[in-house]
Structure formats: C-alpha cells, structure tokens
C-alpha positions as a printed Julia matrix, in Angstrom:
166×3 Matrix{Float64}:
 119.1   140.86  151.49
 117.09  143.69  150.07
 118.98  143.38  146.84
 118.15  139.65  146.57
 114.46  140.29  147.32
 114.4   143.0   144.73
 115.9   140.59  142.07
 113.26  137.99  142.94
 110.53  140.57  142.52
 111.86  141.85  139.22
 112.15  138.21  137.93
 108.62  137.31  138.97
 107.28  140.52  137.37
 109.1   139.67  134.06
 107.64  136.15  134.1
 104.14  137.47  134.82
 104.51  140.03  131.94
 105.65  137.25  129.55
 102.83  134.96  130.53
 100.3   137.76  129.88
 101.55  138.27  126.3
  99.53  135.17  125.22
 102.72  133.4   124.1
 101.06  130.11  123.3
 100.54  129.25  119.59
  97.74  126.88  120.37
  94.28  128.47  120.2
  90.76  127.23  120.82
  87.93  127.32  118.31
  84.26  126.84  119.26
  82.55  127.98  116.18
  80.98  126.07  113.22
  82.74  122.94  112.04
  84.97  123.45  109.02
  83.68  120.84  106.61
  85.92  121.73  103.58
  89.03  123.7   102.76
  89.33  125.21   99.28
  92.57  126.45   97.81
  92.38  128.6    94.63
  95.95  128.68   93.39
  95.56  131.24   90.64
  93.85  133.7    93.03
  96.34  132.85   95.93
  93.33  132.32   98.28
  92.33  129.71  100.7
  88.83  129.39  102.21
  87.58  127.43  105.22
  83.97  126.51  104.77
  81.14  125.06  106.71
  79.04  123.37  104.0
  78.75  126.37  101.54
  79.25  129.17  104.03
  82.83  130.76  103.99
  84.03  130.96  107.58
  87.47  132.36  106.87
  89.55  133.61  103.85
  93.29  133.84  103.66
  95.93  134.97  101.21
  98.44  132.2   100.51
 101.86  131.52   99.19
 102.55  128.43   97.04
 105.35  126.42   95.6
 108.06  128.32   93.73
 106.83  126.93   90.52
 103.01  127.19   91.05
 101.37  126.74   87.64
 100.11  123.26   87.0
  99.59  120.24   89.36
 102.37  118.64   91.4
 103.6   115.64   89.5
 107.2   114.75   90.8
 109.42  115.36   93.76
 111.29  118.54   93.47
 109.07  120.16   90.84
 108.15  122.93   93.37
 104.53  122.69   92.37
 101.51  122.63   94.78
  99.2   119.66   94.12
  95.73  120.09   92.56
  92.75  117.9    93.36
  90.79  116.47   96.17
  92.78  115.35   99.28
  92.26  115.04  103.05
  93.83  116.85  105.99
  95.78  113.93  107.49
  97.13  115.2   110.81
  98.3   118.25  112.81
 101.93  118.79  113.41
 102.57  120.88  116.52
 106.4   120.58  116.02
 106.55  121.91  112.46
 109.66  123.67  111.2
 107.1   126.21  110.02
 105.47  127.21  113.21
 102.46  124.78  113.04
 101.23  122.64  110.1
  98.49  120.51  108.8
  99.27  117.5   106.59
  97.75  116.93  103.21
  97.2   113.41  101.83
  99.33  113.97   98.72
 100.25  111.8    96.92
  97.14  109.72   96.35
  97.12  106.51   94.26
  96.66  108.41   90.94
  99.59  110.74   91.71
 101.82  107.73   92.61
 100.84  105.89   89.48
 101.55  108.82   87.27
 104.92  109.38   88.8
 105.81  105.67   88.67
 104.73  105.45   84.96
 107.25  108.32   84.4
 110.01  106.75   86.31
 110.11  109.4    89.08
 109.1   109.69   92.66
 105.88  111.66   93.29
 107.21  113.62   96.3
 105.24  114.12   99.48
 105.24  115.97  102.74
 102.69  118.62  101.56
 101.32  120.75  104.27
  99.46  123.98  105.08
 101.98  125.8   107.24
 103.17  129.03  108.59
 106.28  131.11  107.74
 109.07  130.36  110.14
 110.57  133.75  109.68
 110.27  133.68  105.9
 108.12  136.83  105.85
 104.78  137.37  104.36
 105.9   139.85  101.64
 107.79  137.38   99.62
 106.25  135.77   96.64
 105.72  131.96   96.23
 108.55  130.29   98.09
 107.58  126.81   99.41
 108.63  123.47   97.74
 104.92  122.66   97.07
 103.08  123.49  100.31
 100.58  126.1   101.1
 101.93  128.92  103.39
 100.15  131.46  105.44
 101.4   133.76  108.28
 102.25  132.25  111.57
  99.28  134.02  113.16
  96.91  132.66  110.51
  98.18  129.03  110.84
  97.43  129.23  114.58
  93.81  129.96  113.68
  93.62  127.41  110.88
  95.31  124.7   113.1
  92.6   125.31  115.75
  89.66  125.26  113.25
  90.54  122.42  110.81
  90.41  118.7   112.01
  92.18  115.75  110.5
  89.78  114.04  107.95
  88.54  117.41  106.53
  88.31  117.51  102.73
  90.76  119.85  100.96
  90.2   120.69   97.29
  93.02  122.46   95.54
  91.94  124.19   92.28
  94.37  125.46   89.62
C-alpha cells in the first residue's frame, strides 16, 4: 500500500514539474499592435512594426535559392512584394506558422504566361528540429526559431501587411 501511494506521489510531482515548465507554445501579447511586418531578404532580417516604430527584430532563414523573387513552384525562392498575413496555423509541421497571401494576381498571371504554376503555401514559421545554425533551407518560406515564432504568432494578426524586400 505504501509503495502504491509513493508511486502516485511521484507521478503527481512529475506532472506538476512538467506543467511548471511553461510547455505551451501559445503566448499572450498585450503590447502595441503590429501594423506591418517587413522582411529584408539580403540582410536576413524581419521587423515587426507599429506604424514606424520597430517593436521586434529577428534574424531569418529563407528559401534555399533566395536571390530574386519567387516566380514558380519549386524555385526555392522567397517572394518579394506586398502581401497580407492570411491566417495562423497552430498545427504547423514547423511548430507554428503564419500564412502569407502569395501568390497574388500578378504572381499568378506571370506564372501562367510562362506555362508554370506559381507555387504557394508560403509561411513565416519555426524550425521543427531543423536547427538555427543552418543557412537558408526552406522551399520559399521565412523561418525563425521555434521560440521566436511563438512570440511572432502572438503579436501578428491575420490581415497585417507584410512587405518583403530583396
């Protein structure tokens, strides 16, 4: 009987310790509204802004072929231009992610005129065990660390403008 009670006490202590670790990937944010996201591909930087004030700055990883704008599916380029954050994906294969409205009508028209699909499913996302020390590795997305995407996910709302510069 004493052994069974000890097992229950140890199990409860372990569960309490795990819950105290802050295991949730969902954070709260109560600061200034992010009105724009800027990505500067050449500098490998992303900024979250409220009007003209930089709220946060992040180092980023891009598509494996990052120079130039995304034009076609499979080109491993990150888009350039003005888009919107479309949605939050809490079940992302890359920890958490925010959808980007690529392709827009101009991107689709260009790809169709060249007889190719424009591609899609472009996100800001975490690593999913890829590691932050590797160079550009995505298929066209913008990657940050898992800890950073938790913060970004809490701060950036769908409908927010994202401008991606060369």
